[in-house]
C-alpha positions, 0 to 999 in steps of 0.5 A: 203428861199423857192421859191413859184415855181420851177426854176432857180435863174436869178438875185441875187443882194445881192450875195456879202453881205454874213452875212449882215442884209437885210431889209424885203422889200429887193429883195433876188433873182429873180427866172425864173419859169420852166414852161415858158421860153421865148427867147429873139431874137436880130436881125439887122435892115435890117431884121426888115421887115422880122420878125413878130409876129406868125412866127415860127422858131427854136432855137439851143444853141451854147453849144454842144446839139442835140436839136433844140427847136421850138419857135413862136414869140409873139412880136416884138419891134418897136424901136431899140437899139443902140448896138455898133453903130448898130441898134438892134431890139428884138422879144420875142418868146415862146417855143413850147416844154413843158420846162420839156423836154428841156435842157435849162437854163436862159441866154443860148445863141445860134442862132435862125432861122425863115421861113420868106417865099419866097423872090425874088433873088434881095431882098435876094442879096441886103438886107444886103447892 
C-alpha cells in the first residue's frame, strides 16, 4: 500500500486484524501529511478571554528538545468540553516553520505559550480565582 503523500500514520483502525480480509471501502489508516501539522491547544476557561485568533506563541515539547516552535492561532472553540470536571476550551494553531525543519511527530505533547499583551496587576493576580 502506498500513500499519496509523505507523512506519518496517525490512526490504524485495522491494526489488530492481521491476516483478515478487508472490504474495498474500509479505512486502513490515516496519514498526517508532513507538509502541514496543526497544534491543538487546550486551555482552562479562565484564559478564554485572553486567547484570540491571530495570536502568536511558541510551542515546546515535553520531550528533551532544544527547539521552540513558533505558531499562530487560527481558530478558538466557542464551546468548552468537560474534562475531569473542568471546562476546557481548544484552539487550533498553524506552525510558523516549514515542517521539514521541525522534529515533531503527531500526538506530541508539550507546553504552548502565547503573548496575551499587557494586563493590570489585579487582573493577573485574580484571574485564576
